[in-house]
N, C-alpha and C positions, 0 to 999 in steps of 0.2 A: 808194774810200777809199785814201788815200796810205799808204805804208809807215810814215811817222811817226805817223799817226793810229792805225794798227793796233798799233804798239808802245805808244803811250800808253794805248790801251784795255786791252791786256794787262797793263800795269803797274798800272792802276787796279783791275782784277779781282784781281790778286795782293795788292794792298794791302787790298782789301775782305776777302779771305779771311784775311789775317793778323790783321785786327782782330776779325773775327767768328768765325772757324773755319769749316771746310767743313760741319760738322754743323748749324750754325745757319742756313746759307744754303739747306739742303735741296737741294743740287746733287750730281749724280754725273756723272763724265765718264770716258770710255774712249778711249784712243788706239788706232786700228787702221790697218793698212797692207795694201796688196795682198799676198795670199799669207800673211797672218798666221794663226796657229793660234787656236783658241778660247781666250779669256782666262779662262773660268770653266767649271766642269762640276759636275754634281749628284753629291753623295755622301751616304751614309747614315752617321750616327754609330753606331759599334759599341760603344765604351766610353770611359771617361775614362782617360787614361794617367797624367797628373800635372798638378797645377795647372790651367791652362786649355788643356792639350794633350789632344787626343782621337785615338783610333784610328778611322779612317774608311775607307770602301770606296766606290769609284766605282759609280754606277748608270747604267743605260741606261733612258731613258724610252721606254715603248712606246705602244701604242694607248690612247686615252682609256678610263678605267675599269679599266685593268689596273695591277697593281703594278709598280714599277720593278724591273729585274733587276740584281742585284749582279754586277759584272764586275771582273776584275783582283784584285790582292792588297791587303791592308790597308796603310795608310800613316798617318803622323801629320800632324795639322793643328792650328793654333792658333786658338782662338776669341777674336777681338779684342774682343768685347763683354764679356768677363769679366776679372776682375783677374788679373794675372800672379802675384799673391802668395797666392791662395786656391784651394782645390780647386774645379774647375768643377762646375756643377749642371745642365748640359744632359743631358736623358735620352737613353739609347740608343734608336735607332730614328728619331731626328729626321733629316729630310732638309734639307740646306743646299746653297748654291752656294759652291764653293770655288775660289780663285784661287791661282796660284803667284806669289809675290813674292820675287824674288831666289832664295834656296835654300830658302825655307820655303813650305809650304802654309798658307793662311789662309782664314778665313771669319768672318762677323759674324752671330751669332745670339743676340739678347738672350734671357735666361731669364725 
């Protein structure tokens, strides 16, 4: 494939996403590079802080059949599946995969 064809294919993919949105195409992508850190980790929701912001704590996944072990200290994370204008409804004790985006911790957990 020539460089021009690759660029054209990329442009077509971006145009398709712009028309339909990434949620309608049911696609997920992650960019990784050699030596990169984990892009997501498991956390347990401890409580609602305000609106769609939650207090969470990282967990370490152990052997199958064992409960995850809480590690580190609590931090705040935003649930992108909930409104930014209403109090969140995600129950404490829920496990989610959290990512760091810029300076914010985020996760997506529909209620």
